[in-house]
C-alpha atoms as one frame of an Amber mdcrd trajectory, in Angstrom:
protein
 -15.934 148.233 -59.065 -13.459 147.908 -56.170 -13.892 151.604 -55.276 -17.681
 151.201 -55.192 -17.388 148.139 -52.965 -15.056 149.953 -50.588 -17.333 152.990
 -50.489 -20.311 150.779 -49.666 -18.310 149.105 -46.905 -17.400 152.465 -45.399
 -21.046 153.571 -45.479 -22.225 150.342 -43.856 -19.460 150.497 -41.272 -20.433
 154.028 -40.338 -24.063 152.991 -39.921 -23.104 150.057 -37.724 -20.899 152.267
 -35.554 -23.750 154.651 -34.871 -26.014 151.741 -33.927 -23.481 150.167 -31.559
 -21.628 152.671 -29.333 -18.260 151.527 -28.049 -17.444 151.729 -24.351 -13.685
 151.222 -24.099 -11.944 150.054 -20.918  -8.848 151.923 -19.748  -5.560 150.159
 -20.484  -2.201 151.853 -20.948  -1.527 150.063 -24.245  -4.922 151.019 -25.598
  -4.497 154.734 -24.953  -2.077 155.288 -27.848  -3.602 158.066 -29.952  -3.960
 157.099 -33.622  -5.823 160.220 -34.774  -7.488 163.397 -33.512 -10.695 165.076
 -34.663 -10.762 168.797 -33.790  -8.462 167.974 -30.899 -10.505 164.981 -29.678
  -8.305 161.829 -29.650  -9.130 158.466 -31.190  -7.194 155.800 -29.329  -5.860
 152.462 -30.514  -8.319 150.745 -28.180 -11.293 152.549 -29.715 -10.045 151.680
 -33.184  -9.439 148.008 -32.381 -12.806 147.701 -30.652 -14.507 149.046 -33.778
 -12.474 146.700 -35.996 -13.622 143.776 -33.853 -17.251 144.786 -34.423 -16.744
 144.764 -38.199 -14.974 141.406 -38.455 -18.233 139.499 -38.682 -19.237 141.536
 -41.756 -15.880 142.128 -43.420 -14.007 139.072 -42.154 -12.232 138.423 -45.471
 -11.024 142.010 -45.829  -7.296 142.738 -45.230  -6.598 143.992 -41.705  -5.205
 147.387 -42.756  -8.194 148.063 -45.013 -10.559 147.130 -42.194  -8.690 149.479
 -39.839  -9.058 152.272 -42.364 -12.803 151.687 -42.632 -13.113 151.563 -38.840
 -11.132 154.801 -38.494 -13.332 156.505 -41.104 -16.367 155.388 -39.136 -14.956
 156.772 -35.872 -14.026 160.105 -37.478 -17.533 160.476 -38.917 -19.075 159.547
 -35.585 -17.037 162.125 -33.657 -17.798 164.864 -36.213 -21.532 164.148 -36.050
 -21.368 163.923 -32.247 -19.728 167.358 -32.064 -22.387 168.758 -34.386 -25.104
 167.226 -32.187 -23.593 168.914 -29.112 -23.598 172.262 -30.893 -27.316 171.734
 -31.505 -27.777 171.041 -27.787 -28.998 167.502 -28.417 -26.919 166.205 -25.504
 -28.995 168.348 -23.129 -32.394 166.850 -23.949 -34.182 164.709 -21.390 -34.416
 161.832 -23.870 -30.653 161.869 -24.440 -29.863 161.986 -20.730 -32.256 159.110
 -20.054 -30.653 157.049 -22.801 -27.148 157.740 -21.485 -28.238 156.711 -18.004
 -29.598 153.463 -19.420 -26.367 152.794 -21.322 -24.302 153.490 -18.222 -26.384
 151.093 -16.157 -26.110 148.434 -18.859 -22.322 148.775 -19.006 -22.060 148.668
 -15.206 -24.284 145.574 -15.200 -22.007 143.890 -17.768 -18.875 144.928 -15.888
 -20.233 143.551 -12.591 -21.193 140.262 -14.211 -17.790 139.900 -15.861 -15.474
 141.256 -13.176 -17.311 140.208 -10.017 -19.425 137.154 -10.808 -17.395 135.448
 -13.547 -14.114 136.183 -11.782 -15.247 133.990  -8.870 -15.567 130.915 -11.084
 -12.412 128.789 -11.298 -11.607 125.632 -13.241 -11.452 123.765  -9.940 -14.987
 124.909  -9.132 -16.243 123.811 -12.546 -14.510 120.427 -12.278 -16.063 119.858
  -8.859 -19.492 120.720 -10.255 -18.859 118.385 -13.202 -18.019 115.501 -10.843
 -21.132 116.280  -8.793 -23.420 116.271 -11.827 -21.870 113.088 -13.243 -22.216
 111.310  -9.881 -25.947 111.998  -9.612 -26.765 111.446 -13.292 -28.485 108.105
 -14.013 -26.200 105.536 -15.620 -26.943 104.891 -19.274 -26.359 101.681 -21.177
 -25.337 101.547 -24.797 -25.141  98.633 -27.188 -22.965  97.790 -30.162 -25.196
  96.167 -32.766 -25.406  95.049 -36.372 -28.560  94.712 -38.429 -29.793  93.395
 -41.736 -32.611  95.409 -43.322 -34.838  93.812 -45.956 -38.186  94.679 -47.512
 -40.295  91.659 -46.544 -40.882  89.573 -43.448 -40.268  86.364 -45.421 -36.804
  87.579 -46.449 -35.988  88.349 -42.822 -37.170  84.900 -41.728 -34.958  83.221
 -44.337 -31.943  85.179 -43.062 -32.696  84.078 -39.493 -32.750  80.447 -40.714
 -29.321  80.933 -42.303 -28.033  82.355 -39.028 -29.472  79.376 -37.156 -27.459
  77.170 -39.526 -24.230  78.971 -38.661 -23.989  81.686 -41.322 -21.871  84.755
 -40.569 -24.014  87.790 -39.694 -21.686  90.369 -41.247 -21.454  88.465 -44.530
 -25.240  88.111 -44.729 -25.590  91.835 -44.113 -23.200  92.633 -46.957 -25.151
  90.319 -49.238 -28.766  91.138 -48.327 -29.118  94.380 -46.328 -30.637  97.367
 -48.104 -29.576  99.758 -45.337 -26.585 102.127 -45.638 -24.612 100.030 -43.130
 -24.896  96.919 -45.333 -21.450  97.268 -46.966 -19.964  97.492 -43.438 -21.556
  94.194 -42.418 -24.551  96.024 -40.920 -22.356  97.576 -38.220 -24.177 100.412
 -36.404 -21.514 101.011 -33.781 -22.535 101.897 -30.233 -25.809 103.701 -29.561
 -27.848 104.552 -26.492 -31.584 104.753 -25.878 -33.404 107.420 -27.816 -31.215
 107.172 -30.921 -33.161 104.457 -32.753 -36.846 104.045 -33.563 -38.714 102.414
 -30.631 -39.265  98.869 -32.033 -35.617  98.616 -33.074 -34.376 100.022 -29.769
 -36.566  97.715 -27.681 -35.370  94.622 -29.541 -31.691  95.611 -29.454 -31.572
  96.406 -25.743 -33.420  93.171 -24.910 -30.709  91.035 -26.530 -27.684  89.668
 -24.728 -24.274  90.138 -26.377 -23.708  87.531 -29.082 -27.432  86.980 -29.662
 -29.641  87.938 -32.591 -33.387  88.430 -32.915 -35.237  85.175 -33.454 -38.124
  86.926 -35.206 -38.041  89.887 -37.643 -38.372  93.385 -36.179 -40.744  95.604
 -38.164 -40.220  99.371 -38.457 -41.200 102.018 -41.000 -37.965 101.205 -42.849
 -38.748  97.538 -43.378 -37.857  94.323 -41.531 -34.717  94.004 -39.432 -32.639
  91.155 -38.116 -30.530  92.514 -35.259 -27.415  91.137 -33.581 -25.883  92.649
 -30.445 -22.112  92.392 -30.181 -21.520  94.221 -26.904 -23.114  96.193 -24.088
 -21.448  98.745 -21.845 -22.089 101.731 -19.616 -22.121 104.932 -21.637 -19.136
 107.143 -20.887 -19.985 110.615 -19.553 -19.459 113.675 -21.718 -15.823 114.821
 -21.271 -15.299 117.779 -18.949 -13.697 119.999 -21.613 -16.626 119.427 -23.961
 -19.253 120.469 -21.422 -17.168 123.134 -19.671 -18.839 126.120 -21.447 -22.301
 124.901 -20.365 -21.059 124.401 -16.803 -19.640 127.937 -16.856 -23.053 129.296
 -17.851 -24.829 127.161 -15.244 -22.592 128.208 -12.348 -22.540 131.858 -13.482
 -26.353 131.856 -13.586 -26.540 130.468 -10.065 -24.055 133.017  -8.717 -25.924
 135.774 -10.537 -29.189 134.757  -8.846 -27.449 134.596  -5.459 -26.023 138.095
  -5.920 -29.303 139.587  -7.145 -31.353 137.977  -4.373 -28.914 139.275  -1.761
 -29.120 142.790  -3.214 -32.912 142.685  -3.331 -33.047 141.876   0.384 -31.174
 145.074   1.152 -33.208 147.338  -1.123 -36.904 148.153  -1.396 -38.528 147.725
  -4.803 -41.817 149.632  -5.108 -44.057 148.897  -8.102 -47.111 151.111  -8.466
 -49.193 148.843 -10.728 -50.656 145.897  -8.764 -50.920 143.561 -11.765 -47.344
 144.305 -12.706 -46.323 143.746  -9.071 -47.971 140.301  -9.103 -46.234 139.372
 -12.358 -42.919 140.658 -11.017 -43.300 138.590  -7.831 -44.132 135.483  -9.886
 -41.027 135.910 -12.057 -38.800 136.393  -9.024 -40.274 133.342  -7.328 -39.391
 131.208 -10.358 -35.845 132.592 -10.410 -35.336 131.624  -6.773 -36.409 128.002
  -7.281
């Protein structure tokens, strides 16, 4: 059974390798030759790059076994590639067009990574974070408790008990049918948009230390709500939002670079309808 599983993994790995060509970058450490196929070297970098591609599929497999599967895939690929050359398949127009496309794609990726992304520093991202936080509207959040019951009469009786000095948390433990009942109805802090509209409206209208004088009806039943505190919502921490900021700034720098390049080059589109659509897309990108 284990041999069959391994054989299937090798077959799948080989298929994946053919579908996803590897373009290795030159590094001295990565140029160590681990094998040769009819004199053509397979480097450590090629092998490791292929292993990295397989990790999502064979993540639980031991590293050495995964390396063996990756090496088998590379050997098969080079043998088939040599056979294809002997058939002259590398001289066809379709092949040359495809290789040109792959080269342009790799150059595009390299430019984005080594030119655009390399310009973005942590200091730049932190400055952008401070800028976005400064112009973002301040949000309020409340810390509230509630007691949820099935009928309006039950809610009114609870309000009477509160008027007579009963403890809100104890009443919640005794009467609330909501999941927060055992915790005294404590909902913690929440901001607008997190609760159903009638509940939210009532909670944000209350001053700290006050409770609703009439029951609040929602699809869940009838609520009695008490607000314990109000405060300004803290902004999302920089480290948490840093990846999104990286994407935002990289996108802006990408557009700047592309727009500058387009000004220096002439793009001619033969089809008028396609030209109009192209112009519309570019106009949106520049906004």
